[in-house]
N, C-alpha and C positions, 0 to 999 in steps of 0.2 A: 646107759647109769647116767644121767645128765651131770653134762663136765662142773666143775669148781667153780666159781667167780673168782680167779685169783685178785688178791689184790691192787695188783696197779692196770688192772682195765678197770677198774670203778670208775665214777665221777675225781677222786685224787688224780691218777690218772692225767683227764684230760683236762683239771683243775692245771694241772702240772705242766704240762705243754702250751694251754691257752696262758697263762700266765704269763712266759716267759716267751709265746709271740706276741703279747702285748705290749711288753715292756721296751723290746727290741723295735715294735712299729715308732711306741714316741719317741725313740732314738733315733733313729731312722729321721722320723719326723723332722724331730730339730734339726739335726742335721743337715736336711734336703736346706729348709726351709733356711738357716741361719747359712746355704749356700747363697739364696739368691738375697738374702738380709745386707751379706758383703757387698753386695753388687748396686743393690737401689734398699738406704735406708727404710724407705717409706710400702714397701714391696708388701703388698696383701697378704693375707694368712691360704697361700693359692692350695698347700699340701690336703689343709685338712677335710675337704670332701674329697680327696683321694682315700688318705686314709682310714676315713669313715667309711666308705665303703668295701674298702680291703677287710677290715673290721667285721665289719654287720656280716658280710659273709661268712669269716672267719666260727664266727661264733655258731651258727651253725652246724658244722661241719661230724662230723664220727668220729675224724679221727685214726678211720684206721692207716692209712701208713706210719706212721711215726707207730702205732702201738703194733705196724708186725715188724717193724726197726725195732722197735726194743725186745720182744721176742726171740727174732733172731738173734739179735745178738747174746739173754740169754740162753737160746737154745742150743749155743756154740761156745758155751763157761762163762760169756759175763759176769761175773758176780758186783753184787749191789754194794756199792760205797761212794763216797759223797760225790768224790771225784771224777774217778767214770763217770758214775751215774747220770752226771752234771753235762758231762761230751757228748753220753751216747743220748739222751735230752732230745739236745743241740740240735747233733746231728737230725734226729728224725725230727724238727718243729724246721729241719731245711726239707724233708719232705711234704711236710703240709705245704707250706710258701710255695713248693713244686706244681701242687696239685692244689691251689688255688690258682696259678698261671693257665696250668690246663683249660680249670674249670669255664675262668674268662674267657678264655677263649670259646671254645667249644663253646658256649653260648652266643656268641655273635655266630657263628657255624651255623649254628641249630636253628640261629633267633629266639630263644627261648625268651620267654621273659622273667620266670622265677628260676629261683636256687635256691633249695637255703632256707625253706619260707619266706623269704624277701626278693624283691627284685634283684634281677639279673643285673652283675654289674655295669650292662652298657643304656640297662633302663634309669635305675639309679644316677648317675652324672648325665642322661637327657634329659634326668628329672630334674637335677643343677642348671644347667643349660636353661630352661626354661625357666625357671622358677625366677631364677636372677635374668631375665630378657635381653640374655644376650641375640647379639646378630648370626644369623649364619642357621640352618638346620639343627635341629636339637636330635634326632638322628643320627645323624652323619657324626656330632664333635662326643654323644654315647657311644657309639664304637671305637670310636680313634683313638676319646681317651681309655677307655677299656683295654681297647690294645697293648696302648702305654704300662697302663696296670698290670695289667700279667708280666709286659718284660719286665719292669722291674721288681717286679717278684720272682722273678725267673733271677735275676740276677740277685736278689738276693740271698737264694737258695741257694747255689753258689758261693755266698760269702760265707754260711753260716759253717758248712764242711770246710773252707780251707783255715779257718779258725779256730778250729780247736784247740793245738800242741800237739796232733798227732805226730809219730814218729811219719817216715816222708817216706816208708811202703804198704801203712796205709793208708795214707794219704793218697797216692797217688792210683791205688787199688779200687778210692773209692768212687774220685777222679774216673778213672775208667770206667767202673760201672755207670755213672752218671750219668756218661758222655755217647755211652752205648742207648739209658737206656730211655734219658731223651729222643735218642732217634730215631727207637725203637716206638713211641707216643706219637712224633709226630708223621713217618710211614702208614701205624697203624689210623689216627685221622687222615688221612688219605686217602690209604683206603675206602672210608667211611666213607667220605665225601665218593669220589669211582663208584663203587656200587651201589651209591643211591642214582645218579647220575646216570650210569650207564642199567641199572634195575635187574639188576645180578643175580642169579635164582639160584649159587652156586652153595650149598652147605662149607661144604672143603671153604669156602671163601669167606662165606658167616664164620665159621672156627678162625681162622686165620686172621680176621683180623679183633675177632675177640682175646686171642693172643696177641696182637701186640697192641692193642689201649687201655689193656685190662690185667692177662695175667701176667705180662712183665713189669709194666707198673704198678698196678697194686698194693703185688703178693709178693713176684719172687725180689724184684729188687729189694723195696725195702728191704725183706727179711734177710739178703746176702749185702748188706748195704751193715745192716747188725753184726751179723754173724763172721765178718771182715772187722770190723773195730775188735772185738770181743779178742781171735785171733782171726788171724790173714790167711792161717791156711788150717781153719777149720774144717774133720772131713766130714763131721753136716753140711757142708754147702751142698753135693751132691743130690742126697737126701732133700733138703732142704731147698734145693728147684725142683724136683719130682712131686714134693707135695705140692709147691704153687701154682705148679702148670695144674693139678690137680683141681685146689681150691678157688682159685683166678680162675679158670674155666665156670667152674658153680658159678661166683661172683657174677660173671654177668651175664651169663644164661638167667640168674633170679633177676638183676639188673633189665633185661630185657622185658621178663612179663612184668614188672613192676611198672613199666613205658607205660605198657596198655591196660591191666589191670588194677593198678595200682590204687591208691587214693589220697591224688594231689595235699590234700591237709595233713599226713603222713610223710609222702613220700618229699615234700614242701619243693615238688617241682613240674612244670605242665603233663597233664598224662594223654596220650596221645599221638608223643612226637614225634614217634618212630614211622608212628600209619603217615602222615600227615609227609614226610623230609623223606619216605621211601626208601627205609632203613633198610638193610641184606643183613637184618638179624634174622639169628639160625630160627625162632620162633617165628618171620613177617618170612624167612624163605623156606619154609616149611612147608607154612602154611598156605603159598601160593602152589606153591608143585602138586600140589595136595587137590586142592579148590577144583570148585567146579563154573564154568565159561562163565556164567551167571557171580558165581562168589569172585569172583578176580574183581572182574570188575567192579563188587563191592571195595572191595578192598584199594585198585587204583582206583576208584573216585576218589576217595581221601589225600589220595597225592595231593599236594601245592598250593588244598586251605591253609585258609592260617589258623584253623578252630575249627574244629569240629562240634559239631551237634551232639546232645547226647545222645542224641539217637540211632545219629550214624558211630557211634561207638559202640553204643551195642551189639548194633548191627555188624560193626569190623571184628569187636569178641567173641562173639556167634560164630563166625566163617572160620576163626582159632581155633575154636571147641569143637567145633562138628568138626573139621580135620583131623580134626586126632590130634595138632601143632602142639597143645600144651603138654599133653599126657606126655608125648614124647622128651619134650621139654623139660618136663617136672621125671622126668624116668631119667631123663641124663646128670641135672643135679642129683638128682641120689648116688646116681653111679657115681660122679666124682667124686663128692662128701665122700663113698662108704673109702676111694680109694683111696684118699689120704687119711684118713682115719685110720685105714692097718696099716698106711708109714709108717704113722707115727707108734703106731702100737708098739714093731717089729723092730722099730728103730735104736739099738746100740749108740747109735752116737750122740744123737740127741739129748745133750741135760734132760733129765727129772723137769726139772722148773720148767723149762723153755715146753716141753710138750703143752704140760697143763695149761700153758697161757695161747700155745699154739690151740690144744681144739676147744678151749673157748671162745677164740674169731673162729673158729672155723664154721662155730655153731649160730657163729651173728653173722656169717658171710650168709649164710645157708634161711633161717630162719627169718630174716628180717623182713620188715616191711615197709621200712623205709630206705 
């Protein structure tokens, strides 16, 4: 049976989070500009291009991490009311700011040209440099400025968590989860780079990277953050961690497939970047381990290219299909989704409204085209 569409997973939820973030960014823009004006009354509006880049990227997001945070809160017994719901929305928004930090830096590392159907942050800022006729390398300026933009998004995410009037125990728990989660994300990013550099062919390594980069960061941590806000001692937490393990892996595996077989007009990201970067995703690891010598050559020939031709991309896709790698990964996605659903169905710790929201989110993770 198709899961119901919970009210707060409609555009109303996204509009609430985006509305808060837009207001928050306006306040921070004014504050930062005020700092400079205090030293130099004639200072140019230096912060506007940075903020505009941030807003452009924010506009196209699916807001999955805020949604998991909210439904983790409901799953642990959080009850909608004006004061409590306002706090959880702000904490959920903090996770979106953290995600902006991650994708801005990720696009620099992967040399990605687009994100969320617009130029990636470092390309937007390089274009600014070029349009203004400034000195030096536009590309270098764009990357350096984007790194700083990612850093300030990280600072803002902590600011939102620290200023919600939570009791000391809850705030301490959230900071511990956030700190551990941020370190896990960085470990995952490094392992991803390392696997590409050494051309690792281990399925176990691929799944380890998926855990650090996605399962922990996209599903588990937002769920647990939300649950801890509702009840620091919630009995739902162990089950939510297990649910996240299955749902998060399925999400990353679907992302890997879309990275090769998706439509850039729908995903908002370039297709084939994992091939050109030599990423050690489970999809590509399985394909290489099962491929003939000529098929391995076809996959390896994509590595290091700035962009793949349509013919080369189709050829690599054929290898992935012919080796059975695509079918294997699709089956694993289905298996992980089923296990996550079974956990929710059998759970007595998770509140009914939370189950409804999490079932709907699971469907989004698995069936998405972007």
